[in-house]
C-alpha positions in Angstrom: -30.1 -28.2 116.9 -30.1 -24.5 116.0 -30.2 -23.5 112.3 -27.1 -22.1 110.8 -27.6 -18.6 109.3 -25.5 -17.3 106.4 -22.4 -15.7 107.6 -19.4 -14.1 105.9 -16.0 -15.8 105.9 -14.7 -13.1 108.3 -17.5 -13.7 110.7 -16.8 -17.5 110.6 -13.1 -16.9 111.3 -13.9 -14.6 114.3 -16.3 -17.3 115.8 -13.7 -20.0 115.3 -11.0 -17.9 116.9 -13.2 -17.5 120.0 -13.3 -21.3 120.1 -9.5 -21.5 120.3 -8.5 -21.6 116.6 -5.7 -19.5 115.3 -4.8 -18.4 111.8 -1.8 -20.3 110.4 -1.6 -18.9 106.9 -3.5 -17.4 104.1 -3.2 -17.9 100.3 -5.4 -15.7 98.2 -8.9 -15.7 99.7 -8.5 -18.9 101.8 -7.5 -18.8 105.4 -6.1 -21.9 107.2 -7.0 -22.2 110.9 -5.7 -24.7 113.4 -6.3 -25.6 117.0 -3.8 -27.7 118.9 -5.2 -29.9 121.8 -3.4 -32.3 124.0 -4.7 -35.3 122.1 -4.7 -34.0 118.5 -4.8 -31.1 116.2 -7.9 -29.9 114.3 -7.8 -27.6 111.3 -10.0 -26.1 108.6 -9.9 -23.8 105.6 -12.3 -20.8 105.4 -12.8 -18.9 102.2 -13.1 -15.1 102.7 -16.3 -14.8 100.8 -18.9 -12.2 101.5 -21.5 -14.9 102.2 -20.7 -18.6 102.8 -23.2 -21.3 101.6 -24.8 -23.3 104.4 -23.2 -26.5 103.0 -19.8 -24.9 102.9 -20.2 -23.8 106.5 -21.3 -27.3 107.6 -18.1 -28.7 105.9 -15.9 -26.2 107.7 -17.4 -27.1 111.0 -17.0 -30.8 110.3 -13.3 -30.3 109.4 -12.8 -28.3 112.6 -14.7 -30.7 114.8 -17.0 -28.0 116.1 -20.7 -28.5 116.8 -23.3 -26.2 115.3 -24.4 -25.2 118.8 -20.9 -24.1 119.8 -20.4 -22.2 116.6 -23.8 -20.4 116.8 -23.1 -19.5 120.5 -19.9 -17.6 119.4 -21.6 -15.5 116.6 
């Protein structure tokens, strides 16, 4: 499993958009992303911080149902 590096909120959003997520709404510094599949919908909330903590990024990927490998490949 590749190690996650620190990324900004904007970089994380761009990588998730490459994986098929789209921005639904934004309130303050938090952006809500959603991906609709045939079976279900997956969503996550990404804060627009300059640098996301590794634990926060893990939580975002868990919410979104995205593996670390897929995410790192899109960076």
